[in-house]
PASELUM-192833 format. One record per residue (C-alpha): x, y, z; residue number from 1. Coordinates in nm, 2 decimals, always signed. Example, Ala and Ser with C-alpha at 12.3 -4.5 7.8 and 13.67 -1.06 7.14 Angstrom:
REM residues 2
+--------+--------+--------+-----+
|      u |      v |      w |   n |
+--------+--------+--------+-----+
|  +1.23 |  -0.45 |  +0.78 |   1 |
|  +1.37 |  -0.11 |  +0.71 |   2 |
+--------+--------+--------+-----+
This chain:
REM residues 309
+--------+--------+--------+-----+
|      u |      v |      w |   n |
+--------+--------+--------+-----+
|  +0.00 |  +0.00 |  +0.00 |   1 |
|  +0.14 |  +0.34 |  -0.10 |   2 |
|  +0.02 |  +0.63 |  +0.12 |   3 |
|  +0.06 |  +1.01 |  +0.08 |   4 |
|  +0.05 |  +1.20 |  +0.41 |   5 |
|  +0.03 |  +1.57 |  +0.48 |   6 |
|  +0.12 |  +1.69 |  +0.83 |   7 |
|  +0.32 |  +1.37 |  +0.88 |   8 |
|  +0.58 |  +1.53 |  +1.11 |   9 |
|  +0.32 |  +1.65 |  +1.37 |  10 |
|  +0.21 |  +1.49 |  +1.69 |  11 |
|  -0.05 |  +1.27 |  +1.53 |  12 |
|  +0.10 |  +1.23 |  +1.18 |  13 |
|  +0.44 |  +1.11 |  +1.30 |  14 |
|  +0.29 |  +0.84 |  +1.52 |  15 |
|  +0.06 |  +0.74 |  +1.24 |  16 |
|  +0.35 |  +0.72 |  +0.99 |  17 |
|  +0.55 |  +0.51 |  +1.22 |  18 |
|  +0.27 |  +0.26 |  +1.26 |  19 |
|  +0.18 |  +0.25 |  +0.89 |  20 |
|  +0.54 |  +0.22 |  +0.79 |  21 |
|  +0.59 |  -0.06 |  +1.05 |  22 |
|  +0.30 |  -0.25 |  +0.88 |  23 |
|  +0.47 |  -0.23 |  +0.54 |  24 |
|  +0.31 |  +0.08 |  +0.38 |  25 |
|  +0.53 |  +0.29 |  +0.15 |  26 |
|  +0.50 |  +0.65 |  +0.27 |  27 |
|  +0.54 |  +0.98 |  +0.10 |  28 |
|  +0.52 |  +1.28 |  +0.34 |  29 |
|  +0.46 |  +1.64 |  +0.24 |  30 |
|  +0.65 |  +1.87 |  +0.48 |  31 |
|  +0.80 |  +2.22 |  +0.49 |  32 |
|  +1.09 |  +2.06 |  +0.69 |  33 |
|  +1.19 |  +1.75 |  +0.49 |  34 |
|  +1.50 |  +1.72 |  +0.72 |  35 |
|  +1.26 |  +1.62 |  +1.00 |  36 |
|  +1.07 |  +1.35 |  +0.81 |  37 |
|  +1.31 |  +1.05 |  +0.86 |  38 |
|  +1.36 |  +1.13 |  +1.23 |  39 |
|  +0.99 |  +1.16 |  +1.31 |  40 |
|  +0.83 |  +0.93 |  +1.05 |  41 |
|  +1.09 |  +0.65 |  +1.02 |  42 |
|  +1.35 |  +0.53 |  +0.77 |  43 |
|  +1.24 |  +0.47 |  +0.42 |  44 |
|  +0.99 |  +0.75 |  +0.41 |  45 |
|  +1.01 |  +0.98 |  +0.11 |  46 |
|  +0.99 |  +1.35 |  +0.19 |  47 |
|  +0.85 |  +1.62 |  -0.05 |  48 |
|  +0.80 |  +1.99 |  -0.01 |  49 |
|  +0.53 |  +2.05 |  -0.27 |  50 |
|  +0.28 |  +1.85 |  -0.47 |  51 |
|  +0.47 |  +1.95 |  -0.78 |  52 |
|  +0.74 |  +1.72 |  -0.67 |  53 |
|  +0.51 |  +1.43 |  -0.75 |  54 |
|  +0.46 |  +1.27 |  -1.09 |  55 |
|  +0.10 |  +1.26 |  -1.20 |  56 |
|  +0.16 |  +0.90 |  -1.29 |  57 |
|  +0.25 |  +0.80 |  -0.93 |  58 |
|  -0.02 |  +0.59 |  -0.78 |  59 |
|  -0.13 |  +0.63 |  -0.42 |  60 |
|  -0.38 |  +0.39 |  -0.26 |  61 |
|  -0.46 |  +0.62 |  +0.03 |  62 |
|  -0.41 |  +0.99 |  +0.10 |  63 |
|  -0.42 |  +1.12 |  +0.46 |  64 |
|  -0.45 |  +1.49 |  +0.51 |  65 |
|  -0.35 |  +1.61 |  +0.86 |  66 |
|  -0.17 |  +1.94 |  +0.78 |  67 |
|  -0.26 |  +2.26 |  +0.97 |  68 |
|  -0.09 |  +2.52 |  +1.19 |  69 |
|  -0.16 |  +2.46 |  +1.56 |  70 |
|  -0.48 |  +2.64 |  +1.68 |  71 |
|  -0.32 |  +2.71 |  +2.02 |  72 |
|  -0.04 |  +2.96 |  +1.99 |  73 |
|  -0.02 |  +3.33 |  +1.90 |  74 |
|  -0.34 |  +3.54 |  +1.94 |  75 |
|  -0.58 |  +3.51 |  +1.65 |  76 |
|  -0.50 |  +3.83 |  +1.47 |  77 |
|  -0.62 |  +3.87 |  +1.11 |  78 |
|  -0.27 |  +3.75 |  +1.00 |  79 |
|  -0.28 |  +3.45 |  +1.23 |  80 |
|  -0.63 |  +3.35 |  +1.12 |  81 |
|  -0.51 |  +3.37 |  +0.76 |  82 |
|  -0.23 |  +3.13 |  +0.84 |  83 |
|  -0.47 |  +2.89 |  +1.01 |  84 |
|  -0.69 |  +2.91 |  +0.71 |  85 |
|  -0.43 |  +2.87 |  +0.44 |  86 |
|  -0.25 |  +2.58 |  +0.62 |  87 |
|  -0.58 |  +2.39 |  +0.62 |  88 |
|  -0.82 |  +2.51 |  +0.35 |  89 |
|  -0.58 |  +2.62 |  +0.08 |  90 |
|  -0.34 |  +2.33 |  +0.13 |  91 |
|  -0.64 |  +2.09 |  +0.10 |  92 |
|  -0.76 |  +2.26 |  -0.22 |  93 |
|  -0.41 |  +2.21 |  -0.36 |  94 |
|  -0.41 |  +1.85 |  -0.26 |  95 |
|  -0.74 |  +1.78 |  -0.43 |  96 |
|  -0.62 |  +1.97 |  -0.74 |  97 |
|  -0.33 |  +1.72 |  -0.74 |  98 |
|  -0.58 |  +1.43 |  -0.71 |  99 |
|  -0.78 |  +1.57 |  -1.00 | 100 |
|  -0.47 |  +1.57 |  -1.22 | 101 |
|  -0.35 |  +1.23 |  -1.12 | 102 |
|  -0.38 |  +0.96 |  -1.39 | 103 |
|  -0.49 |  +0.71 |  -1.13 | 104 |
|  -0.70 |  +0.84 |  -0.84 | 105 |
|  -0.64 |  +0.72 |  -0.48 | 106 |
|  -0.91 |  +0.49 |  -0.35 | 107 |
|  -0.94 |  +0.69 |  -0.02 | 108 |
|  -0.88 |  +1.04 |  +0.11 | 109 |
|  -0.89 |  +1.07 |  +0.49 | 110 |
|  -0.89 |  +1.44 |  +0.59 | 111 |
|  -0.88 |  +1.61 |  +0.93 | 112 |
|  -1.13 |  +1.84 |  +1.08 | 113 |
|  -1.22 |  +1.92 |  +1.44 | 114 |
|  -1.52 |  +1.94 |  +1.68 | 115 |
|  -1.48 |  +2.31 |  +1.65 | 116 |
|  -1.71 |  +2.27 |  +1.35 | 117 |
|  -2.00 |  +2.27 |  +1.59 | 118 |
|  -1.91 |  +2.59 |  +1.78 | 119 |
|  -2.00 |  +2.66 |  +2.14 | 120 |
|  -2.31 |  +2.45 |  +2.21 | 121 |
|  -2.33 |  +2.43 |  +2.59 | 122 |
|  -2.48 |  +2.11 |  +2.73 | 123 |
|  -2.64 |  +2.00 |  +2.40 | 124 |
|  -2.54 |  +1.65 |  +2.29 | 125 |
|  -2.40 |  +1.66 |  +1.94 | 126 |
|  -2.36 |  +1.40 |  +1.67 | 127 |
|  -2.26 |  +1.42 |  +1.30 | 128 |
|  -2.60 |  +1.55 |  +1.20 | 129 |
|  -2.61 |  +1.83 |  +1.45 | 130 |
|  -2.65 |  +2.19 |  +1.33 | 131 |
|  -2.34 |  +2.41 |  +1.41 | 132 |
|  -2.32 |  +2.75 |  +1.59 | 133 |
|  -2.14 |  +3.01 |  +1.38 | 134 |
|  -1.80 |  +3.14 |  +1.46 | 135 |
|  -1.45 |  +3.13 |  +1.31 | 136 |
|  -1.38 |  +2.77 |  +1.42 | 137 |
|  -1.70 |  +2.66 |  +1.24 | 138 |
|  -1.62 |  +2.85 |  +0.93 | 139 |
|  -1.27 |  +2.72 |  +0.92 | 140 |
|  -1.37 |  +2.36 |  +0.96 | 141 |
|  -1.66 |  +2.39 |  +0.71 | 142 |
|  -1.43 |  +2.52 |  +0.44 | 143 |
|  -1.17 |  +2.26 |  +0.52 | 144 |
|  -1.42 |  +1.98 |  +0.49 | 145 |
|  -1.57 |  +2.12 |  +0.17 | 146 |
|  -1.23 |  +2.14 |  +0.01 | 147 |
|  -1.17 |  +1.77 |  +0.09 | 148 |
|  -1.51 |  +1.65 |  -0.01 | 149 |
|  -1.46 |  +1.78 |  -0.36 | 150 |
|  -1.25 |  +1.47 |  -0.42 | 151 |
|  -1.57 |  +1.27 |  -0.44 | 152 |
|  -1.63 |  +1.43 |  -0.78 | 153 |
|  -1.34 |  +1.22 |  -0.91 | 154 |
|  -1.46 |  +0.89 |  -0.76 | 155 |
|  -1.25 |  +0.90 |  -0.45 | 156 |
|  -1.40 |  +0.77 |  -0.12 | 157 |
|  -1.36 |  +1.06 |  +0.13 | 158 |
|  -1.37 |  +1.03 |  +0.51 | 159 |
|  -1.36 |  +1.34 |  +0.73 | 160 |
|  -1.25 |  +1.31 |  +1.10 | 161 |
|  -1.39 |  +1.58 |  +1.33 | 162 |
|  -1.14 |  +1.53 |  +1.61 | 163 |
|  -1.17 |  +1.61 |  +1.97 | 164 |
|  -0.86 |  +1.70 |  +2.18 | 165 |
|  -0.61 |  +1.43 |  +2.10 | 166 |
|  -0.43 |  +1.30 |  +2.41 | 167 |
|  -0.08 |  +1.17 |  +2.43 | 168 |
|  +0.21 |  +1.24 |  +2.66 | 169 |
|  +0.44 |  +1.34 |  +2.37 | 170 |
|  +0.23 |  +1.62 |  +2.23 | 171 |
|  -0.12 |  +1.75 |  +2.17 | 172 |
|  -0.30 |  +1.95 |  +2.43 | 173 |
|  -0.20 |  +1.72 |  +2.72 | 174 |
|  +0.18 |  +1.76 |  +2.71 | 175 |
|  +0.20 |  +2.13 |  +2.81 | 176 |
|  -0.04 |  +2.07 |  +3.09 | 177 |
|  +0.16 |  +1.80 |  +3.26 | 178 |
|  +0.44 |  +2.01 |  +3.41 | 179 |
|  +0.18 |  +2.24 |  +3.57 | 180 |
|  -0.04 |  +1.96 |  +3.71 | 181 |
|  +0.27 |  +1.78 |  +3.84 | 182 |
|  +0.36 |  +2.10 |  +4.04 | 183 |
|  +0.00 |  +2.11 |  +4.18 | 184 |
|  -0.08 |  +2.40 |  +3.96 | 185 |
|  -0.36 |  +2.24 |  +3.77 | 186 |
|  -0.66 |  +2.47 |  +3.74 | 187 |
|  -1.02 |  +2.47 |  +3.63 | 188 |
|  -1.09 |  +2.70 |  +3.34 | 189 |
|  -1.38 |  +2.94 |  +3.41 | 190 |
|  -1.68 |  +2.77 |  +3.55 | 191 |
|  -1.54 |  +2.43 |  +3.46 | 192 |
|  -1.89 |  +2.33 |  +3.33 | 193 |
|  -1.79 |  +2.35 |  +2.96 | 194 |
|  -1.77 |  +2.01 |  +2.79 | 195 |
|  -1.45 |  +1.87 |  +2.66 | 196 |
|  -1.46 |  +1.62 |  +2.37 | 197 |
|  -1.14 |  +1.42 |  +2.36 | 198 |
|  -0.98 |  +1.11 |  +2.21 | 199 |
|  -0.66 |  +0.92 |  +2.29 | 200 |
|  -0.39 |  +0.91 |  +2.02 | 201 |
|  -0.42 |  +0.53 |  +2.01 | 202 |
|  -0.78 |  +0.54 |  +1.92 | 203 |
|  -0.74 |  +0.82 |  +1.66 | 204 |
|  -0.48 |  +0.61 |  +1.48 | 205 |
|  -0.70 |  +0.30 |  +1.51 | 206 |
|  -0.99 |  +0.49 |  +1.35 | 207 |
|  -0.77 |  +0.58 |  +1.05 | 208 |
|  -0.66 |  +0.22 |  +1.01 | 209 |
|  -1.01 |  +0.10 |  +1.05 | 210 |
|  -1.14 |  +0.33 |  +0.78 | 211 |
|  -0.86 |  +0.22 |  +0.54 | 212 |
|  -0.97 |  -0.14 |  +0.60 | 213 |
|  -1.35 |  -0.09 |  +0.57 | 214 |
|  -1.43 |  +0.05 |  +0.22 | 215 |
|  -1.81 |  +0.06 |  +0.28 | 216 |
|  -1.78 |  +0.37 |  +0.50 | 217 |
|  -1.74 |  +0.73 |  +0.39 | 218 |
|  -1.84 |  +1.08 |  +0.49 | 219 |
|  -1.82 |  +1.26 |  +0.83 | 220 |
|  -1.71 |  +1.09 |  +1.15 | 221 |
|  -1.67 |  +1.24 |  +1.49 | 222 |
|  -1.33 |  +1.12 |  +1.61 | 223 |
|  -1.40 |  +1.15 |  +1.98 | 224 |
|  -1.43 |  +0.91 |  +2.27 | 225 |
|  -1.79 |  +0.81 |  +2.36 | 226 |
|  -1.77 |  +0.98 |  +2.70 | 227 |
|  -1.69 |  +1.35 |  +2.69 | 228 |
|  -1.63 |  +1.52 |  +3.02 | 229 |
|  -1.66 |  +1.87 |  +3.17 | 230 |
|  -1.35 |  +2.08 |  +3.22 | 231 |
|  -1.40 |  +2.04 |  +3.60 | 232 |
|  -1.41 |  +1.66 |  +3.56 | 233 |
|  -1.10 |  +1.66 |  +3.34 | 234 |
|  -0.90 |  +1.87 |  +3.59 | 235 |
|  -1.01 |  +1.65 |  +3.89 | 236 |
|  -0.92 |  +1.33 |  +3.70 | 237 |
|  -0.58 |  +1.43 |  +3.59 | 238 |
|  -0.48 |  +1.58 |  +3.92 | 239 |
|  -0.61 |  +1.28 |  +4.10 | 240 |
|  -0.40 |  +1.04 |  +3.89 | 241 |
|  -0.09 |  +1.25 |  +3.96 | 242 |
|  -0.17 |  +1.27 |  +4.33 | 243 |
|  -0.17 |  +1.65 |  +4.32 | 244 |
|  -0.43 |  +1.91 |  +4.43 | 245 |
|  -0.61 |  +2.12 |  +4.17 | 246 |
|  -0.78 |  +2.40 |  +4.37 | 247 |
|  -0.69 |  +2.68 |  +4.13 | 248 |
|  -0.94 |  +2.85 |  +3.90 | 249 |
|  -0.85 |  +3.06 |  +3.59 | 250 |
|  -1.13 |  +3.32 |  +3.56 | 251 |
|  -1.30 |  +3.33 |  +3.22 | 252 |
|  -1.24 |  +3.71 |  +3.21 | 253 |
|  -0.87 |  +3.65 |  +3.24 | 254 |
|  -0.87 |  +3.39 |  +2.96 | 255 |
|  -1.06 |  +3.63 |  +2.73 | 256 |
|  -0.82 |  +3.91 |  +2.81 | 257 |
|  -0.51 |  +3.70 |  +2.74 | 258 |
|  -0.64 |  +3.51 |  +2.43 | 259 |
|  -0.90 |  +3.74 |  +2.28 | 260 |
|  -1.27 |  +3.66 |  +2.24 | 261 |
|  -1.25 |  +3.42 |  +1.95 | 262 |
|  -0.94 |  +3.22 |  +2.05 | 263 |
|  -1.06 |  +3.19 |  +2.41 | 264 |
|  -1.34 |  +2.97 |  +2.28 | 265 |
|  -1.08 |  +2.69 |  +2.26 | 266 |
|  -1.08 |  +2.68 |  +2.64 | 267 |
|  -1.42 |  +2.83 |  +2.73 | 268 |
|  -1.64 |  +2.69 |  +2.45 | 269 |
|  -1.84 |  +2.37 |  +2.51 | 270 |
|  -1.88 |  +2.08 |  +2.27 | 271 |
|  -2.05 |  +1.77 |  +2.40 | 272 |
|  -1.98 |  +1.55 |  +2.10 | 273 |
|  -2.06 |  +1.18 |  +2.06 | 274 |
|  -1.90 |  +0.95 |  +1.79 | 275 |
|  -2.24 |  +0.82 |  +1.67 | 276 |
|  -2.14 |  +0.70 |  +1.33 | 277 |
|  -1.83 |  +0.51 |  +1.46 | 278 |
|  -2.04 |  +0.34 |  +1.73 | 279 |
|  -2.32 |  +0.25 |  +1.49 | 280 |
|  -2.05 |  +0.11 |  +1.25 | 281 |
|  -1.91 |  -0.12 |  +1.51 | 282 |
|  -1.58 |  +0.05 |  +1.59 | 283 |
|  -1.45 |  -0.05 |  +1.93 | 284 |
|  -1.27 |  +0.22 |  +2.13 | 285 |
|  -0.95 |  +0.11 |  +2.32 | 286 |
|  -0.99 |  +0.41 |  +2.57 | 287 |
|  -1.36 |  +0.49 |  +2.60 | 288 |
|  -1.32 |  +0.65 |  +2.95 | 289 |
|  -1.11 |  +0.95 |  +3.04 | 290 |
|  -0.92 |  +0.78 |  +3.32 | 291 |
|  -0.82 |  +0.49 |  +3.09 | 292 |
|  -0.69 |  +0.74 |  +2.83 | 293 |
|  -0.49 |  +0.94 |  +3.08 | 294 |
|  -0.34 |  +0.63 |  +3.23 | 295 |
|  -0.25 |  +0.51 |  +2.88 | 296 |
|  -0.08 |  +0.84 |  +2.80 | 297 |
|  +0.09 |  +0.89 |  +3.13 | 298 |
|  +0.22 |  +0.54 |  +3.16 | 299 |
|  +0.47 |  +0.63 |  +2.88 | 300 |
|  +0.64 |  +0.87 |  +3.13 | 301 |
|  +0.59 |  +0.65 |  +3.45 | 302 |
|  +0.38 |  +0.94 |  +3.58 | 303 |
|  +0.10 |  +0.71 |  +3.71 | 304 |
|  +0.13 |  +0.43 |  +3.97 | 305 |
|  +0.16 |  +0.11 |  +3.77 | 306 |
|  +0.29 |  +0.29 |  +3.46 | 307 |
|  +0.59 |  +0.16 |  +3.27 | 308 |
|  +0.87 |  +0.34 |  +3.11 | 309 |
+--------+--------+--------+-----+
């Protein structure tokens, strides 16, 4: 199986490339930093810096599109939002343009998205059919998904993964929290009642591999664990596993002042998302509960009693 991957040197992509490569897949990774590809994705991986580096006669069985500048970072100025947009929407449009020109089309395109598609929805339970609330996050995800879905016009099966917060000790949203929580500085954000939809890295990769192996499925999938939690519950669970207190509260007003109104929605917004289509399709989660997922991630650093190095 030959696979083209964008975003292959990131937190999710590098682990996915290692697993696919270990299973015998021949990988080509698009990266602005080709020098990082072998270190992060494994030996034998071909690195390219532009789709123009590829011959139109080259045949890929699967294309996996994970590229995108991190949402958490500098404040969302107009310039920053343009970078977030271009690194997702415009890159995906260029990818689908390449697919259109290819002499032999890939059988499958798996493209990233996020639960930010739904916007801030409070306690409302959301599945793939739920109507979104407007905002920059929704508009970004909607355009990102639409760009990928255009590949269906060329006979390509397209699967969109609306991911929750992906948990792993080596990256994602969990890694920067660990030093604070280990020092007893873990804190509830705002009221703590906002819902957090999450997924462990192991399950995200399992979903990708499952979709590759099951050609009867296509369309939108919520890549989230079946048991979302509130921010309060997340804070209590992580601090409890580490044996540390978590009495602090970061006021919502401070979050908005530091991050700006739109970007602060990453921490204060609420998305109670269920993976309805995955559950209906028979996918089995390895880490359906938050404590299981945190133990799985933290065991890699021996941070939890019973964890291994």
